[in-house]
C-alpha positions as CSV (number, residue, x, y, z in Angstrom):
1,M,33.0,23.1,56.4
2,N,32.4,19.5,55.8
3,T,33.7,18.9,52.1
4,K,33.6,15.4,52.1
5,N,29.3,15.6,53.3
6,N,29.1,18.1,50.8
7,T,30.8,16.2,47.9
8,K,28.2,12.9,49.1
9,K,25.4,14.8,48.7
10,Y,26.0,16.7,45.4
11,F,26.8,13.2,44.3
12,L,23.2,11.9,45.6
13,V,21.5,14.7,43.9
14,S,23.1,14.1,40.6
15,V,22.6,10.2,40.8
16,L,18.6,11.2,41.5
17,I,18.1,14.0,38.4
18,L,20.1,11.8,36.0
19,G,18.3,9.1,36.9
20,A,14.7,11.3,36.7
21,Y,15.8,11.9,33.2
22,F,16.3,8.7,32.3
23,F,13.0,7.4,33.5
24,A,11.4,10.2,31.5
25,L,13.0,9.2,28.4
26,T,12.3,5.9,28.6
27,A,8.4,6.5,30.0
28,A,8.5,8.7,26.5
29,S,10.1,5.9,24.3
30,A,7.6,3.5,25.9
31,A,4.8,5.3,25.3
32,N,5.7,6.4,21.5
33,K,6.2,2.6,21.2
34,A,3.8,1.4,18.0
35,Q,1.1,-0.9,19.5
36,P,0.4,-3.4,17.8
37,T,-3.5,-3.5,16.1
38,S,-6.2,-5.6,17.6
39,T,-6.9,-9.0,15.2
40,S,-10.5,-9.0,16.4
41,I,-10.8,-5.5,14.3
42,K,-12.9,-5.7,11.2
43,F,-11.2,-3.4,8.5
44,Q,-13.1,-2.5,5.2
45,L,-10.9,-3.1,2.1
46,F,-12.5,0.2,0.4
47,P,-13.0,3.0,1.4
48,G,-16.6,4.3,1.9
49,N,-16.5,6.3,-1.2
50,Y,-14.7,4.0,-3.5
51,F,-17.4,3.0,-5.7
52,I,-19.2,6.6,-5.4
53,D,-16.6,9.4,-6.0
54,Y,-13.6,8.7,-5.1
55,D,-11.1,11.2,-6.4
56,V,-7.4,11.1,-4.6
57,S,-4.0,11.6,-5.6
58,A,-0.6,11.6,-3.6
59,S,3.0,12.8,-3.9
60,L,5.4,9.9,-4.6
61,T,9.1,9.5,-3.7
62,G,11.4,7.2,-3.9
63,S,14.4,5.1,-5.4
64,D,15.0,2.1,-7.9
65,S,17.3,-0.6,-7.0
66,R,20.3,1.4,-8.5
67,G,20.3,3.9,-6.5
68,I,18.8,6.4,-8.6
69,N,16.4,8.6,-6.9
70,L,12.2,9.1,-7.9
71,T,10.0,11.5,-7.4
72,G,6.0,11.4,-8.9
73,N,2.6,11.4,-8.7
74,I,-0.2,9.1,-8.5
75,A,-3.8,9.7,-8.6
76,E,-6.9,7.6,-8.5
77,K,-10.6,8.3,-9.9
78,L,-13.7,7.0,-10.4
79,L,-15.1,6.8,-13.6
80,L,-18.2,6.6,-15.0
81,R,-19.9,3.1,-15.4
82,T,-19.6,0.8,-18.5
83,A,-19.1,-2.8,-19.6
84,F,-16.0,-4.5,-19.5
85,L,-15.7,-8.9,-20.5
86,G,-19.3,-8.6,-21.1
87,I,-19.9,-7.0,-17.4
88,R,-21.2,-3.9,-15.8
89,V,-18.3,-2.5,-14.6
90,S,-16.9,0.6,-11.9
91,P,-13.6,1.8,-13.7
92,I,-11.4,3.2,-11.3
93,Q,-8.5,5.2,-13.6
94,T,-5.2,5.7,-11.5
95,T,-2.3,7.6,-14.0
96,T,1.0,7.2,-12.2
97,A,3.7,9.9,-13.2
98,F,7.3,9.8,-12.3
99,F,10.5,11.6,-12.9
100,A,14.3,10.1,-12.3
101,V,17.7,12.5,-12.7
102,G,19.1,12.1,-16.0
103,M,16.3,9.6,-17.4
104,G,13.6,11.3,-17.8
105,F,9.7,11.5,-17.4
106,G,7.3,8.6,-17.7
107,T,3.4,8.1,-17.1
108,A,1.2,5.2,-16.7
109,I,-2.6,5.5,-17.1
110,V,-4.2,1.8,-16.2
111,T,-8.0,1.2,-15.3
112,S,-9.2,-1.0,-13.5
113,Y,-12.7,-2.6,-13.7
114,Y,-15.0,-3.8,-10.5
115,S,-18.1,-5.2,-11.0
116,T,-20.8,-3.1,-9.4
117,N,-22.9,-5.4,-7.4
118,V,-22.1,-4.2,-3.4
119,N,-22.3,-7.3,-2.4
120,V,-20.6,-9.8,-4.4
121,R,-17.5,-7.0,-5.2
122,R,-15.1,-8.8,-8.0
123,F,-12.3,-7.5,-9.9
124,V,-12.4,-8.0,-13.6
125,G,-9.2,-6.8,-15.1
126,V,-7.5,-3.9,-16.2
127,S,-6.9,-1.7,-20.1
128,G,-4.4,0.1,-20.8
129,D,-0.7,-0.5,-22.1
130,I,-1.5,-3.7,-21.0
131,T,-5.5,-5.0,-21.8
132,T,-7.1,-8.1,-19.8
133,V,-9.0,-10.3,-22.3
134,K,-9.9,-13.1,-20.1
135,A,-10.6,-13.7,-16.3
136,T,-11.3,-16.1,-13.4
137,T,-12.4,-14.2,-10.8
138,T,-13.8,-14.6,-6.9
139,D,-15.2,-12.5,-4.3
140,I,-13.3,-9.7,-2.4
141,P,-15.3,-9.6,1.3
142,V,-16.9,-6.1,2.3
143,R,-14.3,-6.4,5.6
144,A,-11.4,-8.3,7.3
145,K,-9.1,-9.0,9.7
146,I,-5.9,-8.7,10.4
147,G,-4.1,-12.1,9.2
148,Q,-6.7,-12.6,6.6
149,S,-6.2,-13.4,3.0
150,G,-7.2,-14.4,-0.5
151,I,-6.6,-15.0,-4.3
152,I,-8.6,-12.6,-6.2
153,G,-8.3,-14.0,-9.7
154,T,-6.1,-15.2,-12.5
155,Y,-6.3,-12.9,-15.4
156,I,-4.7,-13.3,-19.1
157,D,-3.6,-10.3,-21.4
158,K,-3.4,-9.8,-25.2
159,R,0.1,-10.9,-25.1
160,N,-1.4,-14.2,-23.6
161,F,0.7,-13.3,-20.2
162,T,-0.6,-14.4,-16.7
163,S,-1.1,-12.4,-14.0
164,T,-2.4,-14.2,-10.8
165,L,-3.8,-10.9,-8.4
166,S,-4.3,-11.5,-4.4
167,W,-4.7,-9.4,-1.2
168,Q,-3.7,-9.8,2.6
169,L,-4.3,-7.9,5.3
170,D,-1.1,-7.1,7.7
171,D,-0.9,-4.9,11.2
172,G,-0.7,-1.2,10.4
173,F,0.3,-0.4,14.3
174,N,-1.8,1.8,16.4
175,G,-5.2,0.5,15.6
176,L,-4.3,0.7,11.3
177,A,-3.8,-2.2,9.0
178,K,-1.8,-2.7,5.8
179,L,-3.9,-3.8,3.0
180,I,-1.3,-5.5,0.5
181,F,-2.6,-5.9,-3.1
182,L,0.1,-8.7,-4.8
183,N,0.3,-8.9,-8.7
184,T,2.6,-11.4,-10.1
185,T,2.9,-12.1,-13.6
186,T,4.4,-14.9,-15.7
187,K,5.2,-15.3,-19.6
188,P,3.6,-17.8,-21.7
189,S,6.4,-20.2,-20.9
190,G,5.6,-20.0,-17.1
191,D,8.6,-17.6,-16.4
192,L,8.4,-14.8,-13.9
193,D,8.3,-11.7,-16.0
194,N,7.1,-9.3,-13.5
195,T,5.7,-8.4,-9.8
196,F,3.8,-5.5,-8.4
197,K,2.9,-4.8,-5.1
198,T,0.6,-1.8,-3.7
199,T,0.6,-1.2,0.1
200,Y,-2.1,0.8,1.5
201,L,-1.8,2.0,5.4
202,I,-5.8,2.2,5.9
203,Q,-8.2,3.1,8.8
204,Q,-10.8,0.8,10.1
205,N,-13.6,2.8,7.7
206,G,-11.2,1.6,4.6
207,K,-9.8,5.2,4.4
208,R,-6.5,4.8,2.6
209,E,-3.8,7.2,4.2
210,T,-0.6,6.2,2.7
211,V,0.5,4.1,-0.7
212,E,3.6,2.2,-1.5
213,L,4.1,0.9,-4.6
214,E,7.0,-1.6,-5.5
215,T,8.0,-3.4,-9.0
216,Y,10.1,-5.9,-9.9
217,N,10.9,-6.6,-14.1
218,D,12.8,-9.6,-13.8
219,T,14.1,-8.8,-17.9
220,I,16.2,-6.2,-16.1
221,K,16.7,-7.3,-12.8
222,L,15.2,-3.8,-11.6
223,T,13.2,-2.7,-8.4
224,V,11.7,0.4,-8.5
225,T,9.8,1.4,-4.8
226,L,7.7,4.7,-4.4
227,K,5.5,6.0,-1.2
228,G,3.6,8.8,-0.5
229,R,0.6,9.7,1.6
230,Y,-2.6,11.0,0.4
231,G,-3.9,14.5,0.7
232,Q,-6.4,15.0,3.5
């Protein structure tokens, strides 16, 4: 029996098997790798039924900058048309509830108002714990491409705090996009009060798959982040 030749044969077979194994792993990894979404695609910035019969919710999980874990829920629903700041508007009511271990339960209800002209959609303001009393607004485009952004408006509330709201569309990969709304609020002195960033992972037709909320309060130097996926 030629032991030397058999050993060499087994070694070569082992090398071939290992080579095939690592090639398969590499191919699978390449197949699963996120692919950039084309910047030529136009995404709707609102779901098709947003101003018709919108009613969605998502469970949320997250934490704050102190390391405290949070759970909660967000629900968004279109209400009947009404008037706000002297114009006809479509209200979207957003209810966000969250629970922090050892800190109890909290709920925030905010109603956002949009102009009713489908060709010139504007964000008019909000009511709730904070209520807009004066607004300077610009048109929100119906569709946009990845890389585009814009200012939505500037809003003054009853405390005389000023909020500036903007939007941008980032790559969500694999045919999706990230629609980001950033709200920055300053005190009458001009100092920062808080920021609030909402990120939606959206399809080309505007349907929102996931939501991420990130808020920073400059007074207490605290950041809270919550994420969730909308029910189908």
